[in-house]
N, C-alpha and C positions, 0 to 999 in steps of 0.2 A: 756246912757254909758256903761251900762252893755252889750246892744246888740253889741254895738262897739267892746267891749273887748272880747266877745264870738266870734264875727266875725273874730277878729284878730287871736285868739286862732285857730279857726278852719281853716283859711287859712295857719297858721303855720303849723298845723297838715298835711294838704294836702301836703305842700311843703316838710315835713319831710317823709311821707309817699311816696311821689314821689321819693325822693333821696333813701330811703331805697329799694322801689321796682326796680328801676333802677340798684342799685348795684347788688340787688339779681338776675336779669335777665341777668345782664352783667356776673356773675359767672356762671349761668347755661349755657348761650351760650358758654362760654369759655370750660365747661366740654363736651359740644355737640361736638364742634370742635375737641378736644382731642380724643372723643371715635371714631368719623369718620375718623379721619387722621391716622389711624393705619393700619398696614400690615394685610391682610387676606391670606387664602389658595389660593385665585384666583388673587391677585394683590399685588404689592409692592408701597409703597407711597414714593415720593421724593419730595423736593423743599417745605417744609412746611412753611409759612409765616401766622403769626397772629398779627393783630394790634388792640389793645384794645383802644376804646374811651369811652366818657360818655355816649352820646345818641346813639352810633353806633359803630360797630366793623366790621372789614373785615378779612377775612382768604382765603387762596388758598393753593393748593397742587396739585401734579401731581400723578397719578395712571399709573403703568406700568403692563399689564396683564401678568401673569406668562406664559399662554400656548398659547398666540398670540402676534404678534409684534406691538401691538398698546399702544398708550400713549393718555390719556385724562387729560385736566385740569379741576379743581374743582375751582370755585369762589363762595364765600359766603358772603353776605351781611347780617349783624346781627342788628336787632333793639333791643335795651335795655329797650324800653318802654313796660310796662306790658301789656297794652290793645291795643297794636298794633295787626292788624288781623294776620299778620305773623310775627314771632319773627325772622325768618331767611328765606332767598331766596337764593337757591343754582342754579348754573348753570354748566351744564356738558359741556365742549367745546371739538369739535373733533380736534384732532392735527395729524391727518393722511390723506395725499394727496391721498391715493389710495383708501379711501372709501368716498371721498368727494361728489361724483356723488350720493350716497344714501340719501344724506341730503340736504334739501333746504336752510339751512345755518349752521354755525359753532356750534351754540348751539343745541345739540340734546336732551337735557332733562332739565326740570324745577323741582326743589323741594321745598317745602314750609313746614316751620316748626313752629307750633303753641305751645307755653308753656301755660299749663292750670293750674288750682290750683290743690293742693294736689301732686305736684311733677309730674303731668302727662305732656306728650308731644305727640303731634299728627305730623306725617311726611307724607306728601301727594307728591308723585312723578308722573310728567306726562311726558311721552315721546312725542316729537313731531312726528305727523304722518309722514309716509314715504309711498310713492308710485312711485316707479321707475323701469325701465327696461333697462337693459344693458347687451350686449353679451348674448342674450337669456336667461337671468336671470331676474326673477322678485321678487321684495321685496316690500310686503305691510305692513303696521302696521297702525292700526287705534285704536284711543281711548285705548291706553296702560297706565294704571294707577296702582301705587302701594301705599298702605296705611299702615302705621306702627304706632301702639300705644305703648307707653312706659310709665313706672312708674319708676320714677328716672332713672336708667341706665338699667332697664331690659324690655325686650320686652313682651308685654302682647298679641298682636295680629299682624298678618301680612296678608294683603290681596291684591292679585293680579287680575286686571281684564284686559281682553282685548276683544275687540268688534270683531276685524278680524285681524288674522295674515297669510300671504300666502308668503311662498318661493317656486319658481318654476324654474326649468331649462329643459333641454332637456332629463334628465335622472331621476329626482326625484321630489317629491311635498311634501310639508308639509303645510296643511291649518287648522287653527283653528278659530272657530266662536263662540262667546259668552262665553269665558271660565274665570272661577273665581276659584282661589285657595286660600284658607283661612288657616292659622296655628295659633293655640292658644299653646304656650309653657306651658308645665306642671310646670316648675321649672326656676329659674333664668337665663334667656337667655341674656347675654350682647349683645348690638348692635353688637359690632364688630365681635360676632361669628354667625351672621345671616346666613353667607354663609357656615360655616361648616356643613358638612353633618351629623354629628352624634349627635343629641340632642332629649330630649323627647318632646312629644307633640301630638296634634290632628291635622290632616290635613283633610279638607273637599274640594273635587274637584267637580266642575260641569262643563262640557263642551258640548255644543250643538252639536259641529261637529268636528271630526278629519278625515281629508281627507290625505291619504298617497298615493293616486292614486290606488296602489295595495289593499288597505284595507280602508274601510270606516266605521267610528264608528258614530252612531247617539245618542245623549242624554248620555252621561256618568256621572254617579253620583258615588263617592266614599268618605268612611270615614275610615281614617287610625289613629290608636293610637299606640303609642310607649312609654314605660316607662322602666326606670331601676329598676331591683328589689333588693332585699337584697344581692344577689351574684354578684351583679355589671354585670349583665347581661340582655338581653332586653326580656321584655314581650310585647306582641302586638296584635292587631287584624286588620283585613282588611274587610271591606263590600263594595262590588261593584256591580253596576247594570249598564247595557248597554242595551238600548232599541232595537237597532239593529246593527249587524255586518255584512258588506259585503265585498266580494272579488269579485269585479266586473268581473274580467278577467278570473275568475275560475267558474262563475256562482253559486257562493256559499254564503249563507247568514243563520244566526242565529238570533232569537228574544228573548228578555226578558232573557239576560244572567245575572245570580247572582252568586256571590262568597261571601262565609261567611267564613272566616279563622281567627284562632287565635293561638298564640304560646307563649310558655315559655321557659325561659333560653336559648335564641339565644346568642351565645357567642359575648359579646361586642369586646373581645380582637381579636377574629378571624376577625370580621366585619371590626375594625379599620385597621387591618393588611392587610385586602383584598384592602381596599382604597389605601393603599400605595404600594401595590404589583405590579409586572410588568405583571401578568398573565401567567407566564410560568408554566409548568406542575409540576415542583418540587415544586414551592410555593404554587401551588394550593393543593398538596398532605399534605404539612404541614399545611396548613390552615384547610383543612378537619379534619385532626387529632385533631387540636385545637377545631374545631367546635364540635365534638363528645364528647370531655372531660367536656363541659358544662351541658350535659345530657338534651338537648332540647327536647320539646315535640311539636307536631303539630296537630291541630284539624281541619280538613276540615268539617265545619258543613253542608255546602250547596255548591255544584255546579252544577247549573243547567241551562237549556236553552231550548228554543222551536225551532223545525224545522219543517215547514209545519204544524203548530198547534199541533204537536206531541212533548211529553215532554221527556227529559233526565235528571236524577237526580243522584247525587254521593254524598257520605259522606265517610270520611276516618280519620284515625289517625296514627300517628307514635310517637312511645316512644322510647327514646334512653336512656339507663342507664348503665354506666359503660362499654360502647363500645358493650353493647347488644341492638339489635333492635327489636321492635315488632310493626307490622303493620297490619292495618285491613282497608278493603275497601269494601263499598256495593253500587251497582249501580243498580237502576231501570229504565227502559228505555221502551218506545214505539216505539224506533226504534234501528235497529241493527246498530253496527259502520259502516258497509258499506253503510247503508242508510244515514247516516250523511255526510261521505265522502267516495267515493270508495276506496281511499288509506288505509282506515282502515279495509279492507275486511279480512286480516289476523286474526282479532280479533274477528270475529263473532263465532268461534268455542268455545270461552271461555264462552258464555253466554247461560243461560237455557231459553228455550222458555215455557212461562207460558199462553198458550192460547192467542197469540198475544203481550204479554208484555215479556219484556226480563229482567233477573237479572243476577247479578255476585256478588259472595261473596268470598272474598279473605283475608286469614290470613297467616302471617308470623312471624315466632318467632327463632331467633338464640341465644337464652339465653345458650342452651347447644350447643357449637360448634360441638360436634360429633354427634348430632342428631337435626339438623335444620328441623324444622317443617314448612311445605307449605301445605296450606288446600285451595284448590279450589272448591267452589260449594259443600263442604261436603266431598269430596274426598281428603284424605291426601297423601302427596306425603313425602317420607323420603329421604331427599337428603343430601348426604355427599360431599359436594363441596370442 
């Protein structure tokens, strides 16, 4: 009898837990829908519909791109069962006749959402492969996936993977192979703000091949970090390595290119205004003035490369304080500029020959506007500009 009672209690508990978990997942699904059906800087949302049921729910809306005359329909099927392999399946449907030829069917992308324990959500998006040629234009997209990890409503990780991308016509070409871009936001980044261009985080970029026809890059690796400091301005760093750069039509190539750069106090206000500006000269002058007011500092810890097994290396820094500029640069090279590229032959005169190696030291200081200091290779020039 005891076993029967315990069994009944156990079954009742399972039923209660099932109902609780179903209502919980139902509420989470509704929150997800509300987050993804908001306007962004890149598109507007219209015709929002959401139908809530016990075991499943459905939602849909249309997005209208801001900069292109295209409309897409988003259909979402939600499962409210906690142990479902995917709690949401999202289809993106093409509604534009003029680009129908690029896609094998109207559904161009699928997105799967999985709700995990501890308020974690995993989103996996997969684009349908494209391989089409029309009017001498070729578009190829193969194995293009996006993975997003969230905790509650904040993004913890974004990863983009693409095996092969190619766009080519009679005049230009862009080809990527085995590209991966991963971003780790440093602070609360809401899902709806993913496409906003200004937020803190670390980006890791790995690309096996970038082919622009006139320029080819083999094996690019980059690490970029950006944070907002106590002055509400940007601090950051960039580390970049390129195994090989080629300009085939100019018979030009460099190997093992390295860039190590960090900066502080880069004006967030000026950067945000730049994103909204129309790029005219007057706007740029105002932005430059705003840029100087934040007292930015730049440190080029390493810029180096090899050409025909000979090394070029440069270090530099620029310090701006109260509209005063101090800069310093040091170059050590086994090549003259003209040996790197004949177009640089006018710079050969600024380098000192040290038995087959070449150096350049440069200092600039305009703290005293009436006595600007320019020192090149130990020789001082007093310039009253």
